[in-house]
C-alpha positions as CSV (number, residue, x, y, z in Angstrom):
1,M,0.0,0.0,0.0
2,K,2.8,2.4,0.8
3,I,4.3,1.7,-2.6
4,I,0.9,2.4,-4.3
5,D,0.5,5.6,-2.3
6,A,4.0,6.7,-3.3
7,V,3.2,6.1,-6.9
8,K,0.0,8.1,-6.7
9,R,1.8,11.0,-5.0
10,R,4.5,10.9,-7.7
11,H,2.0,10.9,-10.5
12,G,0.1,13.7,-8.9
13,R,3.2,15.9,-8.8
14,M,3.9,15.0,-12.4
15,S,0.4,16.1,-13.4
16,I,0.9,19.4,-11.7
17,R,4.1,20.0,-13.5
18,R,2.5,19.2,-16.8
19,A,-0.4,21.5,-16.0
20,V,2.0,24.3,-15.2
21,S,4.0,23.7,-18.4
22,A,0.9,23.8,-20.5
23,C,-0.3,27.0,-18.9
24,A,3.1,28.6,-19.5
25,A,3.0,27.5,-23.1
26,L,-0.5,28.9,-23.6
27,A,0.4,32.2,-22.0
28,L,3.2,32.7,-24.5
29,G,1.1,31.7,-27.4
30,L,3.0,28.5,-28.1
31,P,1.6,25.3,-29.5
32,C,1.1,23.1,-26.5
33,V,2.4,19.9,-28.0
34,A,5.8,21.2,-28.8
35,A,6.1,23.4,-25.7
36,C,5.2,20.5,-23.4
37,G,8.2,18.5,-24.5
38,A,7.0,16.3,-27.4
39,G,9.7,17.6,-29.8
40,Q,13.0,15.7,-30.5
41,A,16.3,17.4,-30.6
42,D,19.2,17.1,-33.0
43,S,21.6,17.8,-30.1
44,S,21.8,16.9,-26.4
45,V,20.0,20.0,-25.2
46,L,16.6,18.4,-24.9
47,Q,15.3,18.4,-21.3
48,P,12.6,15.8,-20.4
49,N,11.0,17.9,-17.7
50,G,9.3,21.2,-18.1
51,P,8.3,23.2,-21.1
52,I,10.7,23.5,-24.1
53,I,10.7,25.7,-27.2
54,T,11.9,24.1,-30.5
55,V,13.6,26.4,-32.9
56,G,14.5,25.6,-36.6
57,V,17.9,26.9,-37.7
58,A,20.3,26.4,-40.5
59,S,23.3,24.1,-40.0
60,D,25.5,25.1,-43.1
61,E,25.5,28.9,-43.1
62,K,28.7,30.1,-41.4
63,G,28.1,33.2,-39.3
64,L,24.3,32.7,-39.3
65,G,23.4,29.1,-38.4
66,F,26.2,26.6,-38.3
67,W,26.6,23.2,-36.7
68,H,30.1,23.2,-35.2
69,E,31.7,20.8,-32.8
70,G,28.4,19.4,-31.4
71,S,26.4,22.6,-31.2
72,Y,24.7,25.3,-33.2
73,E,26.3,28.8,-33.4
74,G,25.9,32.0,-35.4
75,F,23.9,35.2,-35.5
76,E,20.5,33.6,-35.9
77,V,21.2,31.1,-33.1
78,D,22.1,34.1,-30.9
79,V,18.9,35.9,-31.9
80,A,16.8,32.7,-31.2
81,R,18.4,32.3,-27.8
82,Y,17.7,35.9,-26.9
83,V,14.1,35.8,-28.1
84,A,13.5,32.5,-26.3
85,G,14.9,34.0,-23.1
86,K,12.6,37.0,-23.3
87,L,9.7,34.5,-23.7
88,G,10.7,33.0,-20.4
89,Y,12.8,30.0,-21.5
90,A,16.1,29.0,-19.9
91,S,19.0,27.9,-22.0
92,K,18.4,24.2,-21.2
93,Q,14.8,24.5,-22.5
94,I,15.8,25.7,-26.0
95,V,16.0,22.9,-28.5
96,F,17.5,23.5,-31.9
97,R,16.5,21.6,-35.0
98,Q,18.1,21.7,-38.4
99,V,15.9,23.0,-41.2
100,S,16.5,24.1,-44.7
101,P,14.9,26.7,-47.0
102,A,13.1,23.8,-48.8
103,N,11.4,22.4,-45.6
104,R,11.5,25.0,-42.9
105,L,7.9,26.3,-43.3
106,Q,6.5,22.8,-43.7
107,R,8.2,21.7,-40.5
108,L,6.6,24.7,-38.8
109,A,3.2,23.8,-40.2
110,D,3.6,20.2,-39.1
111,G,4.4,21.2,-35.5
112,E,8.0,19.9,-35.6
113,V,9.3,23.3,-34.6
114,D,7.7,26.2,-32.7
115,M,9.5,28.9,-34.7
116,V,12.0,29.2,-37.5
117,V,15.0,31.6,-37.4
118,D,16.6,30.7,-40.7
119,G,16.6,33.7,-43.1
120,V,12.8,33.4,-43.8
121,P,11.8,36.3,-46.1
122,M,9.0,38.4,-44.6
123,P,6.2,39.4,-46.9
124,E,7.4,42.1,-49.3
125,D,4.2,44.1,-49.3
126,A,4.2,44.7,-45.5
127,A,4.7,48.2,-44.2
128,Y,8.1,48.6,-42.7
129,S,9.9,51.3,-40.8
130,A,13.6,51.2,-40.0
131,G,14.5,49.6,-36.7
132,N,11.0,48.8,-35.7
133,P,10.0,45.1,-35.8
134,I,6.5,44.4,-36.9
135,V,4.1,41.5,-37.2
136,A,3.1,40.4,-40.7
137,S,1.6,37.2,-42.2
138,D,0.9,35.3,-45.3
139,D,-0.8,32.0,-46.1
140,A,2.1,30.0,-44.5
141,A,3.0,31.7,-41.3
142,Q,3.1,34.7,-39.0
143,F,6.3,36.7,-39.1
144,A,8.0,38.9,-36.5
145,G,10.8,41.2,-37.7
146,P,12.9,42.0,-39.5
147,Y,15.9,41.1,-37.4
148,L,18.2,41.5,-40.5
149,T,18.0,43.0,-43.9
150,T,20.2,41.9,-46.8
151,T,20.7,42.5,-50.5
152,Q,21.0,39.5,-52.8
153,S,24.1,38.7,-54.9
154,V,26.0,35.8,-56.3
155,L,29.0,33.7,-55.3
156,V,31.5,32.8,-58.0
157,R,34.9,31.2,-58.4
158,G,37.9,33.5,-58.1
159,Q,38.7,33.1,-61.8
160,D,35.2,34.5,-62.6
161,A,35.2,37.4,-60.2
162,A,36.3,40.0,-62.8
163,S,33.6,38.8,-65.2
164,A,30.7,39.3,-62.7
165,T,30.4,43.0,-61.9
166,D,26.7,43.4,-62.6
167,A,23.6,41.2,-63.0
168,A,23.8,41.9,-66.7
169,D,27.1,40.0,-66.9
170,L,25.3,36.8,-65.9
171,Q,23.6,36.4,-69.2
172,G,23.7,32.7,-70.2
173,W,25.3,31.6,-66.9
174,D,24.2,28.5,-65.1
175,V,23.3,29.7,-61.6
176,C,22.5,27.5,-58.6
177,V,19.7,28.6,-56.2
178,V,18.3,26.9,-53.1
179,T,14.7,25.7,-53.3
180,G,12.5,27.6,-50.8
181,G,14.2,31.0,-51.2
182,N,13.4,33.8,-53.5
183,A,16.9,34.6,-54.9
184,G,16.1,32.8,-58.2
185,E,12.9,34.8,-58.9
186,H,14.6,38.1,-58.0
187,L,17.6,37.3,-60.2
188,L,15.4,36.4,-63.2
189,A,13.5,39.6,-62.8
190,K,16.9,41.5,-63.1
191,Q,18.5,39.2,-65.7
192,P,16.0,36.9,-67.4
193,K,18.6,35.1,-69.5
194,V,20.3,33.2,-66.7
195,H,19.8,29.4,-66.3
196,I,18.6,28.6,-62.9
197,E,19.5,25.2,-61.3
198,R,17.8,24.4,-58.0
199,R,19.3,22.4,-55.2
200,G,18.1,21.6,-51.7
201,S,20.8,23.3,-49.7
202,Y,23.6,25.9,-50.0
203,S,26.2,23.3,-49.5
204,Q,25.0,21.4,-52.6
205,C,25.1,24.7,-54.6
206,V,28.7,25.3,-53.4
207,T,29.7,21.8,-54.4
208,D,28.2,22.4,-57.9
209,L,30.2,25.7,-58.1
210,M,33.5,24.0,-57.1
211,T,33.0,21.1,-59.6
212,G,32.1,23.5,-62.4
213,K,28.5,22.4,-62.8
214,V,27.4,26.0,-62.4
215,R,29.3,29.3,-62.7
216,A,27.6,31.1,-59.7
217,V,25.5,30.6,-56.6
218,A,22.7,33.1,-56.1
219,G,21.4,34.0,-52.7
220,D,21.3,36.5,-49.9
221,A,24.5,38.4,-49.5
222,A,24.8,37.7,-45.8
223,I,24.7,34.0,-46.4
224,L,27.0,34.1,-49.4
225,A,29.7,36.0,-47.4
226,G,29.7,33.2,-44.8
227,L,29.9,30.5,-47.5
228,A,32.9,32.2,-49.0
229,R,34.7,32.4,-45.6
230,A,34.1,28.7,-45.1
231,Q,35.9,27.8,-48.3
232,A,39.6,27.9,-49.3
233,R,40.9,31.1,-50.8
234,D,39.4,32.0,-54.3
235,V,37.3,28.8,-54.4
236,A,34.2,30.8,-53.9
237,V,34.1,34.6,-53.6
238,P,31.2,37.1,-53.5
239,A,30.7,39.2,-56.6
240,D,30.3,42.5,-54.8
241,G,29.1,44.4,-57.8
242,V,26.1,42.2,-58.4
243,A,23.0,43.2,-56.5
244,Y,19.5,42.5,-57.5
245,G,17.1,42.2,-54.5
246,T,16.5,43.0,-50.9
247,V,15.3,40.5,-48.3
248,R,14.0,41.1,-44.8
249,Y,14.5,38.2,-42.4
250,G,11.6,37.5,-40.0
251,I,11.1,34.9,-37.3
252,A,8.4,32.6,-38.5
253,V,5.8,31.1,-36.2
254,P,2.6,29.1,-36.9
255,R,-0.1,30.9,-38.9
256,A,-2.5,30.8,-35.9
257,S,0.0,32.0,-33.3
258,K,-0.7,35.7,-33.4
259,T,0.1,36.2,-29.7
260,L,3.4,34.4,-30.0
261,A,4.3,36.6,-33.1
262,K,3.6,39.8,-31.1
263,N,5.7,38.5,-28.2
264,V,8.5,37.7,-30.6
265,A,8.3,41.2,-32.1
266,D,8.5,42.8,-28.7
267,A,11.6,40.7,-27.9
268,L,13.2,41.8,-31.1
269,S,12.5,45.5,-30.2
270,D,14.1,44.9,-26.8
271,M,17.1,43.4,-28.5
272,R,17.7,46.5,-30.6
273,A,17.0,48.9,-27.7
274,D,19.4,47.3,-25.2
275,G,22.3,47.1,-27.7
276,T,22.4,43.3,-28.0
277,W,21.5,43.4,-31.7
278,K,24.6,45.6,-32.4
279,T,26.8,43.2,-30.5
280,Y,25.5,40.3,-32.5
281,M,25.9,42.2,-35.8
282,A,29.4,43.1,-35.0
283,R,30.2,39.4,-34.3
284,L,28.5,38.5,-37.7
285,G,30.6,41.0,-39.5
286,A,33.8,39.8,-37.9
287,E,33.1,36.2,-38.9
288,T,31.8,36.8,-42.5
289,G,33.0,40.2,-43.6
290,W,29.4,41.2,-44.3
291,K,27.7,44.3,-43.0
292,E,24.0,45.2,-43.2
């Protein structure tokens, strides 16, 4: 009987903890399933007790989201940690999952992640004012941001750097873009005579560039700068004269999570106001050579 009573008492305490976790998740506007610990982690940070927040980040974008020596690092990882902290999560309650441009919004819609901090373009038709994060939405998600604004460009081999000084120079070139981004569409609007090759990740595009399958990789300048730094000298270099689009990065949350989106936007405002954003940007610039 003592054993049965002990089990009942233990289960009672567990139920209270789950109830508290659920209430905390609802207060923050988080989906209860993910916040109550149902998510799985790609690293060892998953905590079995208490609420967690699962964040989708890149793993192959040096300076932004990069898997290195057993953990994620980079500007977007720093931003995610800051925002999660403002939402009330301790470091051990933040779970990072690898996503890519091709699957990030689908993983969000499927409930595999609570938010995505992976260079997701915010709606282009939203009303923006410098330095003031807003909430916007489309058919796929709610967005809070921007937390970074970047132009778009191309990455080329060192031998082609002098040949790519403007988008007009790319006529007839085979150019790799990553599925799920908008670099290909923006580039075609500027230079309709490029040949677009689509791949699932930036690392695949860089491999195609190195092997000569394509002459350039199109993408966001902030990402391309990090990719270039990750390669050997002159293997891949940014074509600084080529600029053809502007992208505002927003943190994506589920379409129905309006409260969460507002809380995230408030956290981003705090990040700018207290100087943390400038610190993160300086670190990004030092690591990649890119500046907003």
